[in-house]
C-alpha positions in Angstrom: 0.0 0.0 0.0 1.5 3.4 -1.0 1.6 6.3 1.3 -0.6 9.3 0.2 1.4 11.7 -1.9 3.4 9.1 -3.7 6.3 8.8 -1.2 6.6 5.1 -1.7 5.7 2.1 0.5 6.0 2.3 4.2 5.0 -0.3 6.8 1.6 -0.2 8.6 2.1 -0.3 12.3 -1.2 1.1 13.6 -4.9 0.8 12.8 -7.8 3.3 13.3 -11.2 2.0 12.3 -14.8 3.0 12.0 -17.3 0.7 13.7 -20.7 0.4 12.1 -20.4 -1.1 8.6 -16.8 -2.1 9.3 -16.8 -4.3 12.5 -20.5 -4.9 12.6 -23.8 -4.0 11.0 -26.3 -3.0 13.7 -26.1 -5.8 16.3 -24.6 -8.3 13.9 -20.8 -8.7 13.9 -18.8 -9.1 10.7 -16.9 -12.3 11.4 -14.0 -11.5 9.1 -13.5 -8.1 10.8 -13.6 -9.6 14.2 -10.9 -12.2 13.2 -8.7 -9.4 11.8 -8.7 -7.4 15.1 -8.2 -10.6 17.1 -5.1 -11.3 15.0 -3.8 -7.8 15.3 -4.3 -7.9 19.1 -2.4 -11.2 19.3 0.5 -9.6 17.3 0.6 -6.5 19.5 -0.6 -4.1 16.8 -2.1 -1.0 18.4 -5.6 0.0 17.2 -8.4 2.3 18.1 -12.0 2.9 17.0 -13.7 6.2 15.9 -17.4 6.4 15.4 -19.9 9.1 14.6 -22.5 7.2 16.6 -23.7 9.4 19.4 -26.1 6.9 21.1 -23.6 5.1 23.4 -20.7 5.9 25.6 -17.2 4.6 25.0 -17.7 2.0 27.7 -20.9 0.8 26.1 -19.2 0.5 22.7 -16.3 -1.4 24.3 -18.8 -3.8 25.9 -20.6 -4.4 22.6 -17.3 -5.1 20.8 -16.0 -7.4 23.6 -19.2 -9.4 23.4 -18.6 -9.8 19.7 -15.1 -11.1 20.3 -13.1 -8.0 19.6 -10.5 -7.3 22.3 -10.9 -3.7 23.3 -11.1 -1.3 26.2 -13.1 1.9 26.5 -9.9 3.9 26.2 -9.6 2.7 22.6 -13.0 4.1 21.6 -13.4 7.7 20.4 -17.0 8.7 19.6 -19.1 11.7 18.7 -20.4 12.1 22.3 -17.0 12.8 23.8 -16.0 14.9 20.8 -19.2 17.0 21.0 -18.8 17.6 24.7 -15.1 18.6 24.2 -16.0 21.1 21.6 -18.9 22.5 23.7 -16.5 23.0 26.7 -14.1 24.9 24.5 -16.6 27.2 23.0 -19.2 27.9 25.7 -18.9 28.3 29.5 -20.7 26.1 32.1 -24.3 27.2 32.5 -24.9 27.9 28.8 -28.5 27.0 27.9 -28.6 24.0 25.6 -31.4 22.1 23.9 -30.2 18.7 22.8 -31.8 16.0 20.7 -30.2 12.6 21.4 -30.0 9.5 23.5 -29.2 9.5 27.2 -25.4 9.2 26.9 -25.2 12.4 25.0 -27.6 14.2 27.4 -25.7 12.9 30.4 -22.4 14.1 28.9 -23.7 17.6 28.3 -25.1 17.7 31.9 -21.7 16.6 33.3 -20.1 19.4 31.3 -22.1 21.9 33.3 -24.6 22.9 30.6 -28.1 23.9 31.5 -31.0 22.1 29.8 -33.4 24.5 28.0 -36.1 24.8 25.4 -36.8 27.5 22.8 -34.6 29.9 24.7 -31.5 27.8 24.3 -28.3 29.4 23.3 -27.1 26.2 21.6 -29.0 23.4 19.9 -27.2 20.0 19.8 -28.5 17.5 17.2 -27.7 13.9 17.8 -29.2 10.5 17.0 -32.5 10.0 18.8 -34.7 6.9 18.5 -37.4 8.8 20.3 -37.3 11.8 17.9 -40.7 13.6 17.9 -42.2 16.5 16.1 -42.2 18.5 19.3 -38.4 18.1 19.6 -37.9 19.2 16.0 -40.2 22.2 16.6 -38.2 23.2 19.7 -34.9 22.9 17.8 -36.2 25.0 14.9 -37.6 27.7 17.2 -34.4 27.9 19.2 -32.4 28.2 15.9 -34.8 30.9 14.7 -34.2 32.8 18.0 -30.4 32.8 17.2 -29.2 29.6 18.9 -26.0 28.1 17.5 -26.5 24.6 16.0 -24.0 21.8 16.8 -24.3 18.5 14.9 -22.7 15.4 16.4 -22.1 13.9 12.9 -23.2 14.5 9.3 -24.1 10.9 8.4 -27.5 10.7 6.6 -27.7 6.9 6.8 -26.4 4.3 9.3 -26.3 0.5 8.8 -28.8 -1.5 10.7 -29.7 -5.2 11.0 -32.4 -5.0 8.4 -30.8 -2.5 6.0 -30.2 1.2 6.7 -31.7 3.9 8.9 -31.8 7.7 8.7 -29.1 9.3 10.7 -28.3 12.7 12.2 -27.6 14.4 8.9 -31.3 14.0 8.0 -32.2 15.8 11.2 -29.7 18.6 10.6 -31.0 19.0 7.0 -34.5 19.5 8.4 -33.4 22.2 10.8 -31.3 24.0 8.3 -34.0 23.8 5.7 -36.3 25.6 8.1 -33.6 28.0 9.3 -31.2 28.6 6.3 -29.3 31.2 8.3 -28.2 28.5 10.8 -24.8 27.3 9.8 -24.2 24.0 11.7 -21.0 23.3 13.5 -20.2 19.6 12.6 -18.2 17.7 15.2 -17.8 14.1 13.9 -16.1 12.8 10.7 -15.2 14.1 8.2 -13.7 16.5 10.7 -10.4 14.9 11.8 -10.7 15.7 15.5 -11.6 12.1 16.6 -9.1 10.5 14.3 -6.3 12.8 15.7 -7.3 11.8 19.3 -7.3 8.1 18.3 -3.9 8.5 16.6 -2.4 10.0 19.8 -3.7 6.9 21.6 -2.2 4.3 19.3 1.0 6.4 19.2 2.1 5.4 15.7 3.3 7.8 13.0 0.7 9.2 10.6 2.5 7.7 7.7 2.5 4.3 9.4 -1.2 4.3 10.3 -4.3 3.4 8.3 -7.9 4.7 8.7 -10.5 2.1 7.8 -14.0 3.0 7.0 -17.0 2.2 4.8 -17.9 5.8 3.8 -15.7 8.0 1.6 -17.4 11.3 2.6 -16.8 10.8 6.3 -14.2 8.1 7.1 -11.9 8.4 4.2 -11.9 12.2 4.2 -11.3 12.3 8.0 -8.4 9.9 7.7 -6.8 11.7 4.9 -7.3 15.1 6.6 -5.4 13.7 9.6 -2.6 12.6 7.3 -3.3 8.8 7.5 -3.5 6.3 4.7 -7.1 5.3 4.0 -8.8 2.0 3.3 -12.4 1.7 2.2 -14.0 -1.6 3.1 -17.2 -2.6 1.1 -19.0 -4.3 4.0 -21.1 -1.2 5.0 -22.9 1.5 3.1 -23.1 1.3 -0.8 -20.2 3.0 -2.5 -20.8 6.7 -3.0 -18.0 8.6 -4.8 -16.8 12.0 -3.6 -15.1 14.3 -6.1 -11.4 14.6 -5.5 -11.3 12.0 -2.8 -9.8 8.5 -3.6 -9.1 5.8 -1.0 -5.6 4.5 -0.9 -7.0 1.0 -1.1 -10.4 -0.7 -1.4 -11.0 -4.1 0.1 -14.0 -6.4 0.5 -12.8 -7.9 3.9 -10.4 -6.7 6.6 -8.7 -10.1 6.3 -7.1 -8.7 3.1 -5.2 -6.3 5.4 -4.2 -8.7 8.2 -0.7 -9.5 6.9 0.0 -5.9 5.7 0.1 -4.7 9.3 3.2 -5.3 11.4 4.2 -4.3 14.9 
């Protein structure tokens, strides 16, 4: 595998990977991917996971992966919840009024950050994945945005893989709010922004040129990896291939087992 920029072939010593569509689809593991990470763990290869999913904490993701047979700790998982909370703390002081749409882990993280839950008078609207999304929640978000609230989006994905196919994701909700309030320019936290990938890279402690980013979406995973200076691998086990102008993965594989022997400690 060539390093981006045409600088020749360098060894791969670290792995950063997306989760849904790469390691599993919904609640179903992808056996070849599980085997690949088991092999890398046995060989001492450092790896970490980055996910735009904002429905679970790092510990919950680690528990899910462990149950599937992937050796992992919570410290190896970087997700949109922690990234969103980090961005919020950098930009707004404790006590800032926030209206958030999302699952409990996101709401709990914002509360732990010292933010005050609010409604239409919110200063910031946070849009995350919410299985209990209602019209009332959407209306409150739109009215807060109309009143001048900043809009923070945990991730831009429009689809997410599920057991029975695909489900609409946070990007659909963000599109609805911005369609109603065109003046609201969302602050997007997750991939394709490189923030989570850079955090994961610091954890695996390998050089950019010796680390790969694996994902199933060019617009998020591949762009984020390349923006962080990593080599990128697109795996075709997740979402259907959608090209992005000017963005080409360094490699395309149908199974992570194709990469196993390319990674060395």
